[in-house]
C-alpha positions as CSV (number, residue, x, y, z in Angstrom):
1,M,0.0,0.3,-0.1
2,N,1.4,3.5,-1.2
3,P,2.2,5.5,2.1
4,H,1.1,8.5,0.2
5,F,-2.6,6.9,0.7
6,L,-2.0,7.4,4.6
7,F,-0.7,10.8,4.4
8,N,-3.6,11.7,2.3
9,S,-6.4,9.9,4.5
10,L,-4.9,11.6,7.8
11,N,-5.0,15.1,5.9
12,S,-8.6,14.4,4.7
13,I,-9.3,13.5,8.6
14,A,-7.9,16.6,9.9
15,A,-9.6,18.7,7.1
16,T,-12.8,16.8,8.4
17,I,-12.4,17.3,12.2
18,D,-13.9,20.7,12.5
19,D,-16.9,20.6,10.2
20,S,-17.9,16.8,10.8
21,P,-16.1,15.1,13.9
22,Q,-18.3,12.0,13.6
23,V,-17.4,11.7,10.0
24,A,-13.6,12.2,10.9
25,E,-14.1,9.6,13.8
26,K,-15.6,7.1,11.1
27,M,-12.5,7.7,8.8
28,V,-10.0,7.2,11.5
29,V,-11.6,3.8,12.6
30,K,-12.1,2.5,8.9
31,L,-8.2,3.3,8.3
32,S,-7.1,1.8,11.5
33,D,-9.2,-1.3,10.7
34,L,-7.7,-1.4,7.1
35,Y,-4.2,-1.2,8.3
36,R,-4.7,-3.9,11.1
37,R,-5.9,-6.2,8.2
38,I,-3.1,-5.6,5.6
39,L,-0.6,-6.2,8.4
40,I,-2.0,-9.4,9.1
41,A,-2.3,-10.2,5.6
42,A,1.1,-9.2,4.7
43,K,2.8,-12.3,6.8
44,K,1.5,-14.4,3.9
45,D,2.3,-14.6,0.5
46,S,-1.0,-15.1,-0.7
47,H,-4.8,-15.2,0.4
48,S,-8.6,-16.2,-0.6
49,L,-9.8,-13.8,-3.4
50,E,-12.6,-13.1,-0.7
51,E,-10.2,-11.6,1.3
52,E,-8.9,-9.4,-1.2
53,I,-12.1,-8.1,-2.3
54,S,-13.2,-7.4,1.3
55,I,-9.6,-5.4,1.5
56,C,-10.1,-3.7,-1.8
57,T,-13.7,-2.7,-0.6
58,D,-12.5,-1.2,2.7
59,Y,-9.7,0.5,0.8
60,I,-12.4,2.0,-1.6
61,N,-14.5,3.1,1.1
62,I,-12.0,5.5,2.7
63,E,-11.0,6.6,-0.5
64,K,-14.6,7.4,-1.2
65,I,-15.1,9.5,1.7
66,R,-12.0,11.5,0.5
67,F,-13.0,11.7,-3.0
68,E,-16.6,11.7,-2.6
69,N,-18.8,12.0,-5.7
70,R,-15.6,12.1,-7.5
71,L,-15.0,8.7,-7.2
72,I,-17.5,6.1,-8.6
73,P,-16.5,2.4,-7.7
74,K,-18.0,-0.6,-9.2
75,I,-17.1,-4.1,-8.3
76,Q,-18.4,-7.1,-10.2
77,T,-17.9,-10.8,-9.5
78,G,-19.1,-13.8,-11.5
79,N,-21.7,-16.1,-9.9
80,N,-19.2,-19.1,-11.0
81,L,-16.5,-18.0,-8.8
82,D,-15.2,-19.8,-5.1
83,L,-14.0,-16.9,-3.8
84,K,-13.0,-18.7,-0.6
85,T,-10.6,-21.5,-2.3
86,I,-9.0,-19.1,-5.1
87,Q,-5.6,-17.7,-4.0
88,I,-4.1,-14.5,-5.1
89,P,-1.2,-12.6,-4.2
90,V,-1.8,-10.4,-1.1
91,L,-2.4,-6.8,-2.2
92,L,-2.4,-7.6,-5.6
93,I,-5.7,-6.0,-6.7
94,Q,-5.6,-3.4,-4.1
95,T,-2.4,-2.1,-5.9
96,L,-4.0,-1.9,-9.2
97,I,-6.9,-0.3,-7.6
98,E,-5.1,2.2,-5.6
99,N,-2.9,3.2,-9.2
100,S,-6.1,3.7,-10.8
101,I,-7.1,6.1,-8.1
102,K,-4.0,7.8,-7.6
103,H,-2.9,8.0,-11.2
104,G,-6.2,8.1,-13.0
105,I,-9.0,9.7,-10.8
106,A,-7.2,12.0,-8.6
107,P,-5.9,14.2,-10.9
108,K,-9.2,14.6,-13.0
109,I,-11.3,17.5,-11.9
110,K,-14.6,15.4,-12.3
111,G,-13.1,12.1,-11.3
112,G,-14.5,9.3,-12.7
113,E,-15.2,5.3,-12.5
114,V,-12.8,2.7,-11.3
115,L,-14.3,-0.8,-12.2
116,L,-13.2,-4.2,-10.6
117,S,-14.5,-7.1,-12.8
118,I,-13.7,-10.5,-11.7
119,T,-15.1,-13.5,-13.7
120,R,-14.3,-17.1,-14.5
121,V,-14.5,-18.7,-17.9
122,G,-13.8,-22.4,-17.8
123,T,-10.5,-22.9,-15.9
124,Q,-9.4,-19.1,-16.5
125,L,-10.0,-16.5,-13.9
126,E,-9.8,-12.7,-15.4
127,I,-9.4,-10.1,-13.4
128,L,-10.0,-6.6,-15.0
129,V,-9.2,-3.1,-13.2
130,K,-10.3,-0.5,-15.3
131,D,-10.5,3.5,-14.7
132,Q,-12.1,6.5,-16.5
133,G,-8.9,8.6,-15.8
134,I,-6.4,10.9,-17.3
135,N,-4.5,10.5,-20.5
136,H,-1.8,8.7,-18.6
137,D,0.9,8.5,-21.2
138,S,0.9,12.6,-21.8
139,D,-0.2,13.8,-18.1
140,L,1.9,11.8,-15.7
141,K,5.3,13.2,-15.1
142,K,8.4,10.7,-16.2
143,N,8.9,9.7,-12.5
144,E,5.1,8.8,-11.9
145,T,5.0,6.8,-15.1
146,S,8.0,4.9,-14.4
147,G,6.7,4.3,-10.9
148,L,3.4,2.8,-12.2
149,R,5.5,0.4,-14.7
150,E,7.4,-0.5,-11.6
151,S,4.3,-1.3,-10.2
152,F,3.1,-3.4,-12.7
153,K,6.4,-5.0,-12.9
154,H,6.3,-6.0,-9.4
155,C,2.8,-7.5,-9.8
156,K,4.0,-9.8,-12.6
157,Q,6.6,-10.9,-10.5
158,R,4.4,-11.8,-7.3
159,L,1.9,-13.6,-10.0
160,A,4.7,-15.9,-11.2
161,L,5.5,-17.0,-7.4
162,I,2.0,-18.5,-7.2
163,Y,1.1,-19.3,-11.0
164,P,4.2,-19.7,-12.7
165,D,3.6,-20.1,-16.5
166,R,0.0,-19.9,-16.0
167,F,-1.0,-16.3,-16.0
168,A,-1.0,-13.3,-18.4
169,F,-0.7,-9.6,-17.4
170,N,-1.9,-6.6,-19.9
171,A,-1.6,-3.1,-19.5
172,D,-3.3,-0.6,-21.8
173,I,-2.7,2.7,-20.5
174,G,-4.2,5.2,-23.3
175,Q,-5.9,8.0,-24.0
176,N,-9.2,7.4,-21.7
177,G,-7.6,5.9,-18.7
178,S,-5.8,2.6,-17.9
179,E,-7.2,-1.1,-18.2
180,I,-5.2,-3.9,-16.5
181,C,-6.3,-7.5,-17.3
182,I,-4.9,-10.3,-15.8
183,H,-5.7,-14.0,-16.6
184,I,-5.1,-16.8,-14.7
185,D,-5.3,-20.4,-15.2
186,L,-6.8,-22.2,-12.1
187,E,-6.3,-25.7,-13.8
188,V,-3.0,-27.1,-12.3
189,P,-1.4,-29.2,-15.1
């Protein structure tokens, strides 16, 4: 999890204290719960898809308080998924969502949608994270672009530990935001 998320969340809480102390208190509790869960999850290399989605939901809920109507999150999961048994690297999807919010939605005045879609077709698990953010290639500073690419590289390396030769990672960063698609073959040869 990006340390800037913690700093931004604390700044949002500080700005909220005078006007809405109850909202600020709610944000502190949510942030504390999320970090506690992350510390526990980080002790493992992988966890269930169900746990990852739960952490992502908590993360998005905190960001939603900060961005208000500028962030439109959508989470869709297929009915044929066994969320409790499918294992993925800890914070893999959360990292992708965080990148979409930080690099795509935050700089955009009107904000936009971040979609997380997880489906299964046959033996393939598809994880899609898509945002309606800014034109990443032209609007991101060079160091932010390299940081984004480094984040993607790190995600690929983590997938290779659990699913060697059984995954594909595609990043399409273009004019209308980004689309990250991961395919994992769940059937062990």
